[in-house]
N, C-alpha and C positions, 0 to 999 in steps of 0.2 A: 428507570428514572428514580431518583432518590426521593424518599419521603422527607418532608420538611417539618421541623418543630420551630415555631417562631415564639421565642420566650423573651423578646425585647420588652423592657419595662417591668419585668417581674424579678422579684428577689428570691433567693433560696428559701425554702426548698422547691418552689414551683418549677423552675427550669429542669431540675433533676428529676422530679416526679413525671413531668411531661416527657422527658427523654426516655425514662424507664417504661412508660406506657407505650411510646413509639417502638421501643425495642421489642416489647411483648407482641405488638400488633404488626410488626414489620412485614410489608409486602415485598420489600426488596432487600438487598444485602447492603444498602447504603442509606444513611440518614444524615440530613443536613440540619444542624441545630444552630439557631441564631440567638445570641445573647448580647447584652450590652454592659456587662460589668465583669471584672476580673474574678470575683468569687464564684460567680455562676460558671464561667469558663472552666476554672479549675475543678469545680465539683462535678460538672457534666462530664469532663474528660475522665475523672476518677471513676464515676459511676459506670460509664460505658466500658472502661477497661475491666472493672470488677465483674461485669456481665459477659466478658469474653469477646467484646468488640474491640477494634483497633482504631485509634485516633489517626486517621489518614492525613488530615490537613487541618490547619487553623489559619484563617485569613482575617487579620484585623485591619479595619479601615473605618474612618469616620465615626469612631466611638462604638463600633459594633464588631463582634467577633463571629465569624462563620466557622463552625466546627463540622468537619466531615468525618463521620464514624462509619466503619465497615465491619460487617460480620466476619468473625474468625480472625 
């Protein structure tokens, strides 16, 4: 089961920092990050990629974006 980071309502850099913390403490090879603005989406994807994770999926609906990142 994927770990989840709920960063709705937060502006950068909080979503990125929360995602990096989740990557460090990851109990699984998959993390779901939920954000609600475009800047956070782009920054979270960039940070995950820089840490060697892959952006497996982004799903945008109702003003929210669910980003699935996977290890490796």
